[in-house]
Backbone as a chain_set.jsonl record, in Angstrom:
{"seq": "MKYKMKTNPIFLSVVFVLALVMGCSDSKTTRTDTVAQVTDEADAGILVRYETEEGDCGYKSADGKIVLKAGMFDMCFTDTVTYSAVVLKPDEGFVGIDKKGKVLYKIFVFDNGPDDISDGMFRILKDDKIGYADAQGKVVIEPQFSCAYPFEKGKARVSLNCQHIKDGEHTRWESSEWFYVDKNGLKIETK", "coords": {"N": [[-92.375, -45.049, 7.353], [-91.546, -46.274, 10.495], [-91.169, -45.159, 13.843], [-89.491, -45.928, 16.804], [-90.079, -45.22, 20.09], [-87.932, -44.461, 22.729], [-87.965, -44.949, 26.2], [-87.043, -42.984, 28.825], [-85.813, -43.835, 31.937], [-85.31, -42.048, 34.068], [-86.773, -39.791, 33.393], [-89.364, -40.883, 33.541], [-89.462, -41.398, 36.284], [-89.395, -38.806, 37.367], [-91.791, -37.746, 36.334], [-93.599, -39.468, 37.627], [-93.182, -38.785, 40.37], [-93.971, -36.061, 40.34], [-96.665, -36.376, 39.598], [-97.595, -37.768, 41.822], [-97.174, -35.873, 43.892], [-98.858, -33.76, 43.043], [-101.295, -35.078, 43.002], [-101.769, -35.558, 45.675], [-102.305, -33.132, 46.74], [-103.948, -30.448, 48.535], [-107.236, -29.619, 47.752], [-107.923, -26.963, 47.846], [-105.778, -25.402, 47.201], [-103.609, -24.168, 44.609], [-101.978, -25.865, 41.859], [-99.517, -24.696, 41.383], [-98.889, -23.622, 43.913], [-98.55, -25.988, 45.449], [-96.347, -27.337, 44.235], [-94.396, -25.334, 44.533], [-94.225, -25.17, 47.334], [-93.151, -27.647, 48.001], [-90.642, -27.621, 46.683], [-89.426, -25.336, 47.711], [-89.412, -25.515, 50.418], [-87.365, -25.489, 52.374], [-86.565, -22.848, 52.486], [-87.736, -20.458, 54.275], [-87.964, -17.764, 53.888], [-89.017, -17.194, 51.439], [-91.923, -16.343, 49.629], [-94.937, -17.801, 48.418], [-97.409, -17.788, 45.872], [-100.911, -18.179, 46.376], [-104.223, -19.385, 45.715], [-107.691, -18.965, 46.347], [-110.735, -20.937, 46.325], [-112.581, -19.232, 45.276], [-111.115, -17.715, 43.581], [-109.564, -15.635, 44.503], [-106.367, -14.173, 45.256], [-103.294, -14.486, 47.116], [-100.406, -14.455, 49.309], [-98.243, -16.833, 50.81], [-96.025, -18.211, 53.305], [-93.26, -20.486, 52.777], [-93.69, -22.584, 54.486], [-96.397, -22.702, 54.613], [-97.867, -20.777, 56.05], [-100.124, -18.101, 56.013], [-99.243, -15.002, 54.731], [-99.778, -12.66, 53.244], [-102.968, -11.938, 52.92], [-105.471, -13.547, 50.927], [-107.451, -11.76, 48.599], [-106.622, -9.218, 49.13], [-105.592, -8.199, 46.85], [-106.389, -7.563, 43.414], [-105.291, -9.026, 41.352], [-102.544, -11.315, 41.159], [-99.365, -11.332, 39.964], [-96.874, -12.427, 40.334], [-95.408, -15.501, 41.041], [-93.538, -16.736, 42.838], [-92.008, -15.198, 45.509], [-89.121, -13.514, 46.234], [-88.018, -11.058, 46.785], [-89.758, -8.897, 45.908], [-93.178, -8.49, 44.72], [-95.339, -8.407, 41.88], [-98.426, -6.959, 41.663], [-101.961, -6.35, 41.146], [-103.485, -3.81, 42.597], [-106.384, -2.763, 44.309], [-107.663, 0.439, 43.505], [-105.077, 1.459, 43.202], [-103.702, 0.401, 41.088], [-101.268, -1.287, 38.987], [-98.676, -2.445, 40.923], [-95.519, -2.743, 42.656], [-94.844, -4.722, 45.411], [-93.508, -5.254, 48.734], [-92.536, -8.063, 50.861], [-94.188, -7.688, 53.006], [-96.377, -6.48, 52.053], [-96.244, -3.797, 51.578], [-96.365, -1.022, 49.396], [-93.948, -0.526, 46.988], [-93.435, 0.803, 44.603], [-95.101, 2.179, 41.69], [-95.991, 0.437, 38.698], [-95.039, 0.741, 35.356], [-97.487, 0.913, 32.853], [-98.085, -1.145, 30.145], [-99.585, -2.02, 27.168], [-102.061, -2.574, 28.396], [-101.35, -3.932, 30.738], [-98.979, -4.844, 33.369], [-95.656, -3.629, 32.853], [-93.498, -5.57, 30.837], [-90.662, -7.671, 31.604], [-87.663, -6.816, 30.162], [-84.637, -7.546, 28.826], [-83.772, -8.059, 31.397], [-84.864, -6.014, 32.94], [-87.546, -3.853, 34.078], [-89.974, -1.215, 33.66], [-90.703, 1.375, 36.005], [-92.738, 3.669, 37.967], [-92.785, 6.942, 39.445], [-94.089, 9.819, 40.744], [-94.921, 10.64, 38.132], [-92.627, 10.155, 36.657], [-90.278, 8.014, 34.98], [-88.493, 5.084, 35.785], [-86.307, 2.268, 36.403], [-86.55, -1.166, 37.403], [-84.985, -4.223, 38.485], [-85.21, -7.742, 37.545], [-85.831, -8.996, 39.971], [-87.233, -7.078, 41.214], [-85.991, -4.991, 42.481], [-85.188, -1.562, 42.751], [-83.251, -0.138, 40.312], [-82.567, 1.992, 38.652], [-83.467, 5.074, 39.576], [-86.7, 6.636, 39.223], [-86.742, 9.151, 36.817], [-86.998, 9.978, 34.236], [-88.913, 11.465, 31.591], [-89.832, 10.086, 29.446], [-89.269, 6.716, 28.524], [-87.917, 3.917, 27.038], [-88.082, 0.269, 26.846], [-85.296, -1.779, 28.011], [-82.794, -2.939, 25.782], [-80.35, -5.06, 24.677], [-78.556, -4.167, 26.677], [-78.951, -1.405, 26.89], [-81.073, 1.537, 27.089], [-83.38, 3.695, 25.518], [-84.008, 6.988, 26.356], [-85.553, 10.043, 27.63], [-85.367, 13.235, 29.139], [-87.008, 15.256, 28.696], [-89.822, 15.203, 27.165], [-92.672, 15.045, 24.972], [-95.997, 13.956, 25.376], [-97.96, 12.704, 23.056], [-101.251, 12.439, 22.138], [-102.753, 9.919, 20.282], [-105.352, 8.868, 18.955], [-106.553, 6.148, 20.727], [-104.137, 5.654, 21.766], [-100.902, 6.729, 23.013], [-98.112, 8.544, 21.967], [-94.578, 9.173, 22.128], [-92.614, 12.107, 21.824], [-89.53, 13.701, 21.294], [-86.71, 15.852, 21.129], [-84.474, 15.364, 22.39], [-83.4, 12.775, 22.918], [-81.523, 10.144, 24.454], [-79.226, 7.49, 25.37], [-79.098, 5.153, 28.096], [-77.126, 3.083, 30.296], [-77.397, -0.001, 32.217], [-76.887, 0.962, 34.722], [-77.853, 3.441, 34.76], [-76.277, 5.343, 33.643], [-75.366, 7.744, 31.211], [-74.744, 6.856, 27.878], [-72.664, 6.77, 25.01], [-73.62, 6.324, 21.651], [-73.207, 4.822, 18.442]], "CA": [[-91.288, -45.383, 8.262], [-91.979, -46.277, 11.89], [-90.172, -44.771, 14.836], [-89.68, -46.554, 18.1], [-89.74, -44.265, 21.125], [-87.263, -44.999, 23.913], [-88.44, -44.336, 27.428], [-85.971, -42.675, 29.752], [-86.284, -44.16, 33.298], [-85.237, -40.859, 34.936], [-87.933, -38.985, 33.021], [-90.545, -41.536, 34.106], [-89.421, -41.206, 37.739], [-89.769, -37.413, 37.646], [-93.222, -37.64, 36.056], [-94.297, -40.178, 38.692], [-93.106, -37.993, 41.599], [-94.825, -34.887, 40.164], [-98.058, -36.827, 39.631], [-97.876, -38.113, 43.207], [-97.252, -34.625, 44.655], [-100.062, -33.03, 42.638], [-102.461, -35.877, 43.369], [-101.967, -35.506, 47.128], [-102.447, -31.745, 47.19], [-105.213, -29.978, 49.061], [-108.014, -29.097, 46.631], [-108.097, -25.523, 47.987], [-104.591, -24.707, 46.727], [-103.337, -24.393, 43.193], [-100.826, -26.729, 41.587], [-98.317, -23.873, 41.545], [-98.594, -23.567, 45.342], [-98.088, -27.278, 45.923], [-94.993, -27.572, 43.742], [-93.496, -24.356, 45.14], [-94.003, -25.525, 48.731], [-92.272, -28.815, 48.068], [-89.282, -27.292, 46.259], [-88.868, -24.215, 48.46], [-89.735, -25.719, 51.825], [-86.237, -25.167, 53.253], [-86.332, -21.407, 52.537], [-88.928, -19.82, 54.82], [-87.983, -16.368, 53.464], [-89.673, -17.086, 50.145], [-93.377, -16.43, 49.64], [-95.526, -18.399, 47.216], [-98.772, -17.36, 45.587], [-101.969, -19.17, 46.518], [-105.54, -18.925, 45.296], [-108.838, -19.591, 46.994], [-111.694, -21.497, 45.373], [-113.27, -18.094, 44.676], [-110.196, -17.082, 42.628], [-108.757, -14.579, 45.135], [-104.97, -14.58, 45.416], [-102.511, -13.938, 48.206], [-99.089, -15.071, 49.42], [-97.956, -17.505, 52.076], [-94.644, -18.638, 53.465], [-92.998, -21.831, 52.265], [-94.244, -23.582, 55.415], [-97.852, -22.685, 54.501], [-98.512, -19.728, 56.832], [-100.578, -16.984, 55.187], [-98.543, -13.758, 55.036], [-100.595, -11.618, 52.623], [-104.266, -12.596, 52.81], [-106.179, -13.528, 49.651], [-108.459, -10.712, 48.529], [-105.977, -7.907, 49.238], [-105.209, -7.789, 45.501], [-107.277, -8.013, 42.347], [-104.529, -10.039, 40.623], [-101.163, -11.533, 41.593], [-98.609, -11.713, 38.775], [-95.646, -13.094, 40.74], [-95.685, -16.79, 41.67], [-92.612, -16.962, 43.943], [-91.495, -13.887, 45.901], [-87.897, -13.477, 47.028], [-87.83, -9.664, 47.206], [-91.002, -8.164, 45.696], [-94.178, -9.115, 43.857], [-96.141, -7.523, 41.048], [-99.842, -7.216, 41.898], [-102.925, -5.304, 40.803], [-104.065, -3.447, 43.894], [-107.543, -1.891, 44.121], [-107.481, 1.897, 43.59], [-103.686, 1.875, 43.023], [-103.217, -0.112, 39.813], [-100.174, -2.251, 39.027], [-97.644, -1.977, 41.849], [-94.571, -3.684, 43.237], [-94.967, -4.728, 46.874], [-92.528, -6.085, 49.44], [-93.127, -9.256, 51.481], [-95.167, -7.285, 54.019], [-97.501, -5.87, 51.348], [-96.015, -2.359, 51.407], [-96.142, -0.634, 48.008], [-92.605, 0.001, 46.743], [-93.521, 1.692, 43.443], [-96.081, 1.837, 40.657], [-95.358, -0.191, 37.544], [-95.417, 1.308, 34.068], [-98.488, 0.098, 32.165], [-97.865, -1.322, 28.712], [-100.533, -2.943, 26.543], [-103.092, -2.878, 29.396], [-100.839, -4.77, 31.816], [-97.704, -4.36, 33.908], [-94.546, -3.677, 31.902], [-92.767, -6.84, 30.79], [-89.219, -7.638, 31.817], [-86.921, -6.806, 28.909], [-83.198, -7.483, 29.096], [-83.585, -8.113, 32.843], [-85.36, -4.8, 33.598], [-88.864, -3.364, 33.715], [-90.144, 0.207, 33.978], [-91.485, 1.733, 37.183], [-93.156, 5.073, 37.983], [-92.903, 7.704, 40.68], [-94.343, 11.232, 40.431], [-94.983, 10.754, 36.663], [-91.31, 9.919, 36.061], [-90.036, 6.601, 34.716], [-87.205, 4.509, 36.14], [-86.222, 0.837, 36.11], [-86.265, -2.151, 38.447], [-84.477, -5.467, 37.896], [-86.16, -8.861, 37.52], [-86.237, -9.297, 41.344], [-88.061, -5.977, 41.679], [-85.193, -3.964, 43.158], [-85.005, -0.358, 41.951], [-81.876, -0.025, 39.824], [-82.454, 3.371, 38.176], [-84.574, 5.836, 40.156], [-87.522, 7.332, 38.236], [-86.251, 10.487, 36.504], [-87.191, 10.258, 32.811], [-90.307, 11.708, 31.208], [-90.108, 8.993, 28.521], [-88.211, 5.7, 28.616], [-88.229, 2.66, 26.36], [-87.501, -0.905, 27.505], [-83.893, -2.095, 27.746], [-82.45, -3.904, 24.739], [-78.9, -5.225, 24.505], [-77.809, -3.418, 27.676], [-79.177, 0.042, 26.884], [-82.455, 1.978, 26.921], [-83.551, 5.039, 24.964], [-84.744, 7.781, 27.341], [-85.534, 11.495, 27.485], [-85.765, 13.979, 30.335], [-87.951, 16.259, 28.244], [-90.541, 14.727, 25.985], [-94.097, 15.338, 24.928], [-96.882, 12.814, 25.232], [-98.907, 13.083, 22.014], [-102.397, 11.531, 22.059], [-102.979, 9.451, 18.922], [-106.486, 7.963, 19.14], [-106.54, 5.582, 22.074], [-102.739, 5.456, 22.144], [-100.066, 7.9, 23.228], [-96.74, 8.378, 21.464], [-93.623, 10.11, 22.712], [-91.767, 12.881, 20.922], [-88.494, 14.481, 21.96], [-85.507, 16.134, 20.334], [-83.372, 15.192, 23.342], [-83.241, 11.369, 23.283], [-80.177, 9.604, 24.671], [-79.257, 6.116, 25.883], [-78.468, 4.886, 29.387], [-76.809, 1.679, 30.558], [-78.176, -0.561, 33.32], [-76.593, 1.711, 35.948], [-78.428, 4.752, 34.588], [-75.275, 6.271, 33.121], [-75.514, 8.093, 29.804], [-73.736, 6.219, 27.041], [-72.562, 7.224, 23.614], [-73.923, 5.289, 20.652], [-72.748, 5.178, 17.093]], "C": [[-91.804, -45.288, 9.699], [-90.825, -45.889, 12.789], [-90.504, -45.463, 16.14], [-89.201, -45.568, 19.165], [-89.09, -44.98, 22.303], [-87.785, -44.256, 25.126], [-87.278, -44.207, 28.399], [-86.468, -42.94, 31.173], [-86.244, -42.967, 34.244], [-86.447, -39.972, 34.669], [-89.204, -39.573, 33.641], [-90.607, -41.355, 35.616], [-89.874, -39.804, 38.113], [-91.265, -37.223, 37.426], [-94.031, -38.305, 37.164], [-94.327, -39.352, 39.98], [-94.004, -36.758, 41.483], [-96.3, -35.27, 40.227], [-98.476, -37.149, 41.065], [-98.071, -36.855, 44.047], [-98.541, -33.888, 44.32], [-101.325, -33.783, 43.025], [-102.774, -35.813, 44.847], [-102.223, -34.1, 47.632], [-103.845, -31.464, 47.7], [-105.981, -29.321, 47.923], [-108.211, -27.589, 46.718], [-106.867, -24.737, 47.549], [-104.383, -25.021, 45.261], [-102.149, -25.324, 43.036], [-99.528, -25.965, 41.781], [-97.904, -23.824, 43.011], [-97.954, -24.859, 45.814], [-96.653, -27.543, 45.499], [-94.01, -26.619, 44.403], [-93.211, -24.708, 46.59], [-93.038, -26.687, 48.855], [-90.836, -28.417, 47.743], [-88.638, -26.204, 47.101], [-89.05, -24.354, 49.967], [-88.615, -25.29, 52.773], [-86.032, -23.672, 53.418], [-87.602, -20.698, 52.98], [-89.03, -18.356, 54.42], [-88.686, -16.152, 52.144], [-91.177, -17.195, 50.336], [-93.849, -17.051, 48.336], [-96.98, -17.947, 47.101], [-99.737, -18.505, 45.867], [-103.273, -18.543, 46.057], [-106.605, -19.666, 46.085], [-109.745, -20.176, 45.912], [-112.455, -20.397, 44.649], [-112.397, -17.366, 43.664], [-109.396, -15.925, 43.199], [-107.339, -15.092, 45.333], [-104.335, -13.872, 46.6], [-101.173, -14.649, 48.238], [-98.923, -15.696, 50.798], [-96.496, -17.925, 52.098], [-94.497, -20.063, 52.942], [-93.533, -22.907, 53.198], [-95.772, -23.516, 55.489], [-98.578, -21.619, 55.298], [-98.884, -18.56, 55.913], [-99.903, -15.702, 55.662], [-99.332, -12.566, 54.495], [-101.903, -12.273, 52.204], [-104.864, -12.463, 51.408], [-107.284, -12.487, 49.706], [-107.882, -9.324, 48.676], [-105.69, -7.322, 47.859], [-106.232, -8.294, 44.499], [-106.615, -9.116, 41.519], [-103.122, -10.122, 41.205], [-100.386, -12.056, 40.389], [-97.351, -12.51, 39.106], [-95.99, -14.384, 41.475], [-94.839, -17.023, 42.92], [-91.929, -15.634, 44.265], [-90.24, -14.039, 46.747], [-87.634, -12.068, 47.553], [-89.138, -8.88, 47.1], [-91.923, -8.934, 44.756], [-94.9, -8.042, 43.062], [-97.6, -7.935, 41.235], [-100.679, -6.073, 41.334], [-103.686, -5.019, 42.084], [-105.246, -2.503, 43.652], [-107.188, -0.422, 44.362], [-106.038, 2.372, 43.411], [-103.109, 1.409, 41.695], [-102.119, -1.15, 40.009], [-99.057, -1.682, 39.89], [-96.693, -3.121, 42.198], [-94.71, -3.58, 44.745], [-93.835, -5.55, 47.479], [-93.256, -7.247, 50.108], [-94.131, -8.937, 52.583], [-96.39, -6.622, 53.389], [-97.364, -4.378, 51.139], [-95.721, -2.063, 49.94], [-94.763, 0.015, 47.89], [-92.608, 1.032, 45.627], [-94.682, 1.263, 42.57], [-95.306, 1.238, 39.492], [-95.924, 0.432, 36.276], [-96.398, 0.362, 33.388], [-98.174, 0.069, 30.68], [-98.837, -2.37, 28.204], [-101.542, -3.483, 27.561], [-102.64, -3.806, 30.518], [-99.551, -4.193, 32.355], [-96.599, -4.548, 32.875], [-93.84, -5.023, 31.99], [-91.292, -6.632, 31.116], [-88.551, -7.75, 30.451], [-85.448, -6.611, 29.232], [-82.927, -7.377, 30.606], [-84.133, -6.931, 33.617], [-86.812, -4.54, 33.203], [-89.025, -1.943, 34.246], [-91.082, 0.407, 35.172], [-91.785, 3.229, 37.15], [-93.126, 5.656, 39.388], [-93.037, 9.17, 40.274], [-94.282, 11.494, 38.922], [-93.617, 10.66, 35.979], [-91.089, 8.418, 35.956], [-88.616, 6.227, 35.132], [-87.25, 3.022, 35.837], [-85.951, 0.024, 37.373], [-85.757, -3.404, 37.746], [-85.52, -6.579, 38.03], [-86.624, -9.267, 38.929], [-87.122, -8.195, 41.923], [-87.313, -4.899, 42.419], [-84.988, -2.777, 42.22], [-83.53, -0.221, 41.601], [-81.598, 1.398, 39.341], [-83.687, 4.119, 38.685], [-85.38, 6.532, 39.06], [-87.078, 8.784, 38.062], [-86.53, 10.906, 35.067], [-88.66, 10.535, 32.518], [-90.764, 10.677, 30.184], [-88.955, 8.0, 28.599], [-88.702, 4.412, 27.967], [-87.616, 1.487, 27.131], [-86.023, -1.085, 27.153], [-83.791, -3.13, 26.633], [-80.932, -3.9, 24.599], [-78.105, -4.29, 25.418], [-78.017, -1.921, 27.695], [-80.661, 0.341, 26.659], [-82.465, 3.41, 26.408], [-84.473, 5.82, 25.895], [-84.692, 9.261, 26.983], [-85.989, 12.12, 28.793], [-86.863, 14.976, 29.997], [-88.65, 15.747, 26.997], [-92.014, 15.06, 26.104], [-94.861, 14.035, 24.73], [-97.993, 13.238, 24.275], [-100.004, 12.03, 21.929], [-102.653, 11.213, 20.592], [-104.098, 8.407, 18.976], [-106.509, 7.468, 20.563], [-105.125, 5.367, 22.597], [-102.049, 6.797, 22.384], [-98.685, 7.597, 22.668], [-95.871, 9.467, 22.075], [-92.835, 10.811, 21.624], [-90.788, 13.702, 21.745], [-87.354, 14.732, 20.984], [-84.26, 15.895, 21.183], [-83.231, 13.743, 23.813], [-81.773, 11.048, 23.529], [-80.332, 8.197, 25.228], [-78.584, 6.054, 27.243], [-78.151, 3.4, 29.48], [-77.612, 1.22, 31.774], [-77.847, 0.045, 34.684], [-77.19, 3.113, 35.881], [-77.466, 5.787, 34.049], [-75.478, 6.485, 31.633], [-74.394, 7.458, 29.003], [-73.797, 6.767, 25.631], [-72.884, 6.046, 22.715], [-73.47, 5.771, 19.295], [-73.889, 5.124, 16.125]], "O": [[-92.441, -44.298, 10.06], [-89.669, -46.235, 12.542], [-91.669, -45.566, 16.524], [-88.05, -45.133, 19.14], [-89.615, -45.97, 22.813], [-88.019, -43.049, 25.064], [-86.622, -45.189, 28.746], [-87.453, -42.332, 31.59], [-87.076, -42.883, 35.147], [-87.071, -39.463, 35.6], [-90.021, -38.841, 34.199], [-91.69, -41.176, 36.172], [-90.643, -39.624, 39.057], [-91.935, -36.601, 38.251], [-95.047, -37.76, 37.595], [-95.375, -39.231, 40.614], [-94.727, -36.437, 42.427], [-97.097, -34.563, 40.843], [-99.593, -36.832, 41.472], [-99.02, -36.771, 44.827], [-99.245, -33.437, 45.223], [-102.334, -33.156, 43.346], [-103.925, -35.995, 45.243], [-102.345, -33.893, 48.84], [-104.803, -32.151, 47.346], [-105.401, -28.522, 47.187], [-108.634, -26.982, 45.733], [-106.913, -23.507, 47.527], [-104.907, -26.004, 44.737], [-101.398, -25.542, 43.986], [-98.548, -26.515, 42.283], [-96.724, -23.965, 43.332], [-96.934, -24.835, 46.502], [-95.828, -27.934, 46.324], [-92.916, -27.027, 44.793], [-92.075, -24.565, 47.043], [-92.188, -26.691, 49.745], [-89.909, -28.825, 48.442], [-87.411, -26.153, 47.196], [-88.855, -23.389, 50.705], [-88.888, -24.782, 53.86], [-85.395, -23.246, 54.381], [-88.453, -20.371, 52.153], [-90.089, -17.753, 54.596], [-88.93, -15.005, 51.767], [-91.655, -18.029, 51.104], [-93.242, -16.855, 47.284], [-97.674, -17.754, 48.099], [-99.415, -19.668, 45.622], [-103.407, -17.32, 46.015], [-106.444, -20.834, 46.441], [-109.538, -19.934, 44.723], [-112.924, -20.602, 43.529], [-112.885, -16.486, 42.955], [-108.629, -15.291, 42.475], [-107.124, -16.285, 45.549], [-104.779, -12.806, 47.024], [-100.833, -15.371, 47.301], [-99.393, -15.169, 51.806], [-95.826, -17.988, 51.067], [-95.486, -20.754, 52.699], [-93.803, -24.025, 52.76], [-96.381, -24.186, 56.322], [-99.805, -21.553, 55.235], [-98.057, -18.09, 55.132], [-99.976, -15.351, 56.84], [-99.532, -11.578, 55.202], [-101.945, -13.059, 51.257], [-104.776, -11.407, 50.782], [-107.968, -12.341, 50.72], [-108.562, -8.341, 48.383], [-105.56, -6.108, 47.707], [-106.866, -9.328, 44.711], [-107.288, -10.03, 41.041], [-102.576, -9.127, 41.683], [-100.716, -13.113, 39.851], [-96.816, -13.2, 38.238], [-96.773, -14.367, 42.425], [-95.359, -17.459, 43.947], [-91.334, -15.014, 43.383], [-90.277, -14.614, 47.835], [-87.087, -11.903, 48.643], [-89.581, -8.272, 48.074], [-91.515, -9.887, 44.092], [-95.052, -6.908, 43.518], [-97.971, -9.086, 41.005], [-100.175, -4.98, 41.079], [-104.428, -5.861, 42.591], [-105.129, -1.552, 42.879], [-106.49, -0.095, 45.322], [-105.788, 3.576, 43.462], [-102.12, 1.971, 41.224], [-102.042, -1.806, 41.048], [-98.552, -0.589, 39.635], [-97.023, -4.298, 42.054], [-94.696, -2.481, 45.299], [-93.274, -6.43, 46.826], [-94.466, -7.398, 49.939], [-94.849, -9.825, 53.042], [-97.328, -6.245, 54.092], [-98.263, -3.746, 50.583], [-94.927, -2.761, 49.308], [-94.451, 0.975, 48.594], [-91.877, 2.02, 45.686], [-95.186, 0.146, 42.682], [-94.115, 1.5, 39.323], [-97.133, 0.624, 36.146], [-96.173, -0.848, 33.348], [-98.015, 1.109, 30.04], [-98.908, -3.476, 28.741], [-101.84, -4.677, 27.59], [-103.479, -4.41, 31.185], [-99.072, -3.17, 31.865], [-96.61, -5.516, 32.115], [-93.613, -5.549, 33.08], [-90.749, -5.544, 30.923], [-88.838, -8.667, 29.682], [-85.067, -5.615, 29.847], [-81.99, -6.704, 31.036], [-83.906, -6.831, 34.822], [-87.256, -4.953, 32.132], [-88.313, -1.52, 35.157], [-92.092, -0.28, 35.326], [-91.16, 3.972, 36.393], [-93.399, 4.974, 40.375], [-92.195, 9.697, 39.547], [-93.66, 12.463, 38.486], [-93.484, 11.057, 34.821], [-91.639, 7.643, 36.738], [-87.663, 6.959, 34.865], [-88.124, 2.56, 35.104], [-85.234, 0.454, 38.277], [-86.049, -3.631, 36.572], [-86.6, -6.355, 38.578], [-87.71, -9.831, 39.068], [-87.696, -8.359, 43.0], [-87.932, -3.972, 42.942], [-84.657, -2.952, 41.047], [-82.671, -0.191, 42.481], [-80.523, 1.944, 39.589], [-84.81, 3.831, 38.273], [-84.805, 6.975, 38.066], [-87.039, 9.551, 39.024], [-86.323, 12.067, 34.712], [-89.546, 9.923, 33.114], [-91.962, 10.418, 30.064], [-87.797, 8.398, 28.726], [-89.763, 3.89, 28.308], [-86.737, 1.684, 27.97], [-85.56, -0.599, 26.121], [-84.587, -4.065, 26.552], [-80.317, -2.849, 24.423], [-77.113, -3.695, 24.999], [-77.332, -1.219, 28.438], [-81.403, -0.48, 26.119], [-81.65, 4.234, 26.822], [-85.583, 5.377, 26.193], [-83.894, 9.682, 26.145], [-86.88, 11.604, 29.468], [-87.558, 15.479, 30.88], [-88.114, 15.851, 25.893], [-92.528, 15.32, 27.191], [-94.421, 13.138, 24.011], [-98.862, 14.032, 24.635], [-99.722, 10.859, 21.676], [-102.758, 12.115, 19.76], [-103.83, 7.208, 19.036], [-106.489, 8.261, 21.504], [-104.938, 4.948, 23.739], [-102.554, 7.853, 22.003], [-98.153, 6.507, 22.878], [-96.352, 10.526, 22.481], [-92.438, 10.2, 20.632], [-91.152, 14.314, 22.749], [-87.078, 13.906, 20.114], [-83.14, 16.182, 20.759], [-82.967, 13.506, 24.992], [-80.889, 11.615, 22.887], [-81.445, 7.762, 25.524], [-77.636, 6.788, 27.519], [-78.798, 2.567, 28.845], [-78.423, 1.982, 32.301], [-78.459, -0.319, 35.688], [-77.056, 3.891, 36.826], [-77.789, 6.974, 33.999], [-75.73, 5.541, 30.885], [-73.23, 7.513, 29.4], [-74.851, 7.171, 25.139], [-72.475, 4.915, 22.979], [-73.366, 6.97, 19.039], [-73.704, 5.391, 14.938]]}, "num_chains": 1, "name": "protein.A"}
């Protein structure tokens, strides 16, 4: 059986415009930079990630002015910055920074990288305590837990008093005082 593919003229127009934009870009910027500059040009408050030919990353304003110079970070995980960015900073590890490059907090390390966003939240660290920030990087629950799992379905399992048990190359948490918190950090009852 043969299928005949219909071509959508709107789809073709979008593909043509994207090809044109990417084809006209400066070879020293990444495709991500070029697209972000075109779509976010009106909002000068947003920063976009850029990379040099050497692979160093940094952030610039939507109008192309360099704000955070390439080479300040070992890796940049955030492509478009409205509030904060996740970066790997030499001698500090995975951190959240503001648009001026100031470190806001350390980020919990999971599976050799920065904690993933789960249910709109990710884990942050301060003084060996765990808290949570939202997807924009704003601190929602101040670090206060000795152990804290990712959010799932609006709640996270946490403990104020837990032991970190070394198990080979991994560490597991044990506590007899687990409880759940909601996205405001309030203790909730579960059934």
